[in-house]
N, C-alpha and C positions, 0 to 999 in steps of 0.2 A: 876708604873709610869703612864701608860695610864689610869687606873681606877681612879687614883687621879686627873688627868686632867679632865676626863669626869665628875666626881662627883663635880668638882668646877663650872660647868656650871649651872646657875640658871634655875629653871623650866620655867620662863618666856622666857628665851633665847631659850630653847628647843622648846617652842611653836612657837616662831618667825621662827626658822629654819624649823620646820615642815610646817608652812604656806607657806614659800618661796619655799620649795620643791614641795608642792602640787600645788602651783600656776604655777610653771615652768612645771610640768608634765601635767597640764591641758592645758597650752598654746601649748605644743608640741603634744598634744593628745595621750600621753602615758598612762595616768590614768585619770579617771573622778573624783576620790576622794569619790565615794559613799560608799565604804567599805574600812575600814582601819583595819589591824590586826597587832598587835605587840606582839612578843613573845620573852622573854629574859630568859626563863627557861633553865637550863642545864639538859640534859637528857643523860642517858647512851646509848652508841652505840656499836654495835659489831665490833669494829675496833681493829685489832691486833697491838701490839706495834711493830714498825718497827725495823728490825735487819739489819746489814750490808748486809747480803745475800739477804734479801727480797728487800732492796733498789736497789741492783745491778740488780736483776731480773726485777723489775718494770721499772728501767731506760732503760735497753736493750729492753724490750718488747715494751715500749712506743716509743723509738727511731725507732724501726723497723716499727711500725705502721705509724709514721709520715713520714718516708722515703718512704713507699709504697704510701701514699697519695701524697707526692711530685712527685713521679714517675708518678702517674696518671695525675697530673696537667701538667707536662712537656710534656708528650706524646711521640712523636718519638725521641726527643733528650733525651734519657734515661740517668739518673744519674748513676755513677759508685759507688756502695756500696755493702757491703756483709752482709748477715744475720748471726749474731753471737748468735742467740738465743740458739742454741744447745750447743755451748761452754759455754755460760753463765749459762745455766741450769746445766751443769756438775759441774761448779765451785761453784754454789749455793749449790748443794747437797754435794759437798766435804766440804764446810764450815759448813753446817748444821750438818753433821755427824762426824765431827772431835771431838774427846774427849778431854776434858780439856782446860781451858782457855789459857795456854801458847801455846799449839799447834794450837789453833784456830787463834791466832793473827799472826802466822808465815806462814799460808797457803798461797801459791802464785800460 
């Protein structure tokens, strides 16, 4: 759907959009427009396909990192929170090493 919409835009319209963006960037001094690079090639990347267990681990790990940053911002008025990384890591391993699909979906 998005690609169909984008391909419906004429080349002249894209040119006008690019000129407007460049003009705006020059006025705010974000970009001088001397060098422009466009790349739309698709390349392979070493990204693993996410599983439920890896998503769980990533979410817990990031939440702990954000809570630590929030704690540092708050200072003396410490926030009350618990670090559940150890429990989450155990759960992730239990999910990963469960044999068979039926057993994997019922692990709790």
